[in-house]
C-alpha positions in Angstrom: 65.7 134.1 98.7 62.6 135.9 99.8 60.9 135.0 103.1 57.3 135.5 103.9 56.4 137.7 106.9 54.2 136.0 109.4 51.9 138.9 110.2 49.9 136.9 112.8 53.1 136.0 114.6 54.2 139.7 114.6 50.8 140.8 115.9 50.9 138.3 118.6 54.4 139.4 119.6 53.3 143.0 119.7 50.2 142.2 121.8 52.3 140.1 124.2 54.8 143.0 124.5 51.9 145.4 125.3 50.5 143.1 127.9 53.9 142.7 129.6 54.4 146.4 129.6 50.9 146.9 131.1 51.7 144.3 133.8 55.0 145.9 134.5 53.3 149.2 135.1 50.7 147.5 137.4 53.6 145.7 139.2 55.5 149.0 139.8 52.3 150.6 141.2 51.6 147.6 143.4 55.2 147.5 144.7 55.0 151.2 145.7 51.7 150.5 147.6 52.6 147.2 149.3 54.1 147.8 152.7 56.0 145.4 155.0 56.7 146.1 158.7 59.9 144.7 160.3 61.4 145.1 163.7 65.0 144.9 165.0 65.7 141.6 166.7 65.6 143.3 170.1 62.2 144.9 169.3 63.5 148.4 169.8 63.1 149.7 166.2 60.3 149.2 163.8 60.5 150.1 160.1 57.8 150.2 157.4 59.2 149.6 153.9 57.4 149.3 150.5 58.1 146.4 148.2 59.9 148.9 145.9 62.3 149.5 148.8 61.2 152.9 150.0 61.3 153.3 153.8 58.1 155.1 154.7 58.4 155.2 158.5 60.9 154.5 161.3 59.8 154.2 164.9 61.5 153.6 168.1 58.9 151.3 169.8 60.9 149.8 172.6 62.1 151.2 175.8 65.3 153.4 175.6 65.8 153.3 179.3 69.5 152.8 179.9 70.4 152.1 176.3 73.5 153.6 174.9 73.9 155.3 171.5 75.8 152.3 170.1 72.9 149.9 171.1 70.4 152.1 169.4 72.6 152.3 166.3 72.9 148.5 166.1 69.1 148.2 166.4 68.5 150.7 163.6 71.1 149.0 161.4 69.5 145.6 162.0 66.0 146.9 161.3 67.2 148.6 158.1 68.9 145.4 156.9 65.7 143.4 157.7 63.7 146.0 155.8 65.8 145.7 152.7 65.4 141.9 152.9 61.7 142.2 153.4 61.3 144.6 150.5 63.2 142.2 148.3 61.0 139.2 149.5 57.8 141.2 148.9 58.9 142.3 145.5 59.8 138.7 144.5 56.5 137.4 145.8 54.5 140.1 144.0 56.5 139.5 140.8 55.9 135.7 140.9 52.2 136.3 141.4 51.7 138.9 138.7 53.9 137.3 136.1 53.2 133.6 136.8 51.7 133.1 133.3 54.8 134.4 131.5 57.9 132.2 131.0 61.4 133.7 131.1 63.1 133.8 127.7 64.9 130.6 127.0 62.5 128.5 129.2 60.6 125.7 127.6 
């Protein structure tokens, strides 16, 4: 049994695919450019991270006076953990904004 090919549907699907690919490239570029700054809970360490997860700067901004290596290590660990969370948050927010008009597969 022969079926007709719906060329309009195919063209629409190809155009939609191209638009999504274009948006994906824009998203990747924006994620690399969007930076978030976080600090350790004690305010000692500051980290700048992109939404793509790249750490671009680490600074010791608090006073080291009398701090031990273990304290500095905990501050760095806390700041890196916060930076990873911030990058994920920024990436999710950017994705929601850029792809708001597109439903996920299977959604009505």
